N, C-alpha and C positions, 0 to 999 in steps of 0.2 A: 504494500500500500504506500502511496507517495505521501510526502510530507504535507503537500497542499491539501490532500483529502483529509488527513488527520487533523490539520489545523482548522479546516472547515468543520469537521466533526466536533472538535472541542472549542470552537470559536467563542461560545458563550463563556467558557472558563477564562479565555484570554482577556475578554472585555472586563470581566469581573476582577481578575487577579493580577494582570500584568504578565511579565515574561515567565515562561515555564522552564524548569530545569530539563536538561537532556534526558535524565532518567524518567521524568514524568511524560515527556513526549514519547519515549519508547514504550512506556506502559500503556499510553493511550493508543499507540499504533497497534499493539497487541490486542487491546480491548476492541478497537474498531474493526478488527478482522473477524470478530464473532457476530453473526447475524443476531443472535439472542441479545447480546449486549447493546447493539445498535437499536433494536426494537425497544428494549427496556429504557434506554436513554431517551429515545424519542417520546415514549409515553410519560416518563417522569418530567421531561422538559415541558411537555404540553400541560400535564396535570399541575405543574407549579407555575402556570402562567395566568395572566388576567383573561386570556382568551378562554381558558377552561371555565373561569367564573362566569363570563358573559354567555357562553354556550349553555351553562346550567340555568342561569337566570331566564334565558329565552325558553329553554326546555320546560322548566317548572311553570312559567307563565302560560305557555301553550297548553300544558297539561291541565292546568286549573281553569283557565279562561275558556278554552274549548273543552267541554266536559268529556274528556277521554274516558274517565271513569268517575263514579260518584264518591263523595266524601265517605270515608276517611282515607281514600287513595291507597288501598292495599297493594295494588300492583306497583304503583310508583314507590311506595315504601320498600317493597321487596327489591325492586331494581336498584334503588339508591343504596340499600343495605349491601347488596352484592357488589356494587361499585365501590363502596367503602372498604369491603374486604380486599378487593383487588388493589385499590389505591394504597392501602396500608402495606400490602406486600411490595408494591413498587417503592414505597418510602423506605422499606427495609433494604431493598436492592440498592437504592440510592445511597443509603448510609453505608452499606457494605462497600460500595464503590469508593465513597469518600474515605473510608478506613483503609482500603487498599492503596489509594493514592497517598495518604499520609504515611503508610508503611514504606512505600517505594521511596518517598522523599526522605524519611527518617533513615532508611538503609543507605541511601546515597550520601546523606550528610555524615553518617557514621563512618563510611569508607573515607570520606574526605577528611574527617577529623583524625582518623588513624594515620592517613598519609601525612597530614600536618604534624602529628606527633612524631612520626618517624623522621621527618625532615628537621624538626626541632632537636631531636636527640643527635642527629648527624651534625647540625650546626653547633651544638654544645661541644661535641667531641672535637670538631674542627677548631673551635675557640680554645679549648684546652691545649690542643697541639700547638696552636699559634702562641699561646701564653708560654708553653714550655720552650718553644723556639726563641721567643723574645727573651726569656730568662737566660737561656744558653748564650745568646748573643750578648746580653748585658754582662754575664759572668766573664765571657771571653774578652769583652771590651775592657772590663775592669782589670783583668789579668794583664792585658796588653798595656794598659796605662801604667800599671804598677811596674811592669818589666821595663817600659820605656823611661819611666821617671827614675829608675835605679841606674840607668846608663847615662 
């Protein structure tokens, strides 16, 4: 899958959060490759929008104003209950997706911190070697000055 397709697929995330880490882009590429993931993301994207609210306002108004059924609207209640069951499942899917993204980001940051730690240890060791060399040069310089001042 190309980067432009992935960026289009996760465009709403880019608008909301700014630049993504390469690890998250890779994770999204893998996620975008799955048809089930794309369907779930499309549904959660729509269900979390104002369009979803407007469609439901129109639907409920239509149902009540044009008497599709009589009060207390048993069929409508059943349909809305089933919809709520499915939407709660999609909310959990969305939360799982967010958790997976956070884990990918945390793993990437952990690797980066470990690399920085390794580099810091290396720099400290280099600093110690430089200090030892500087001390050796100082000692030799002092010995040379002592030897030259005696002559």
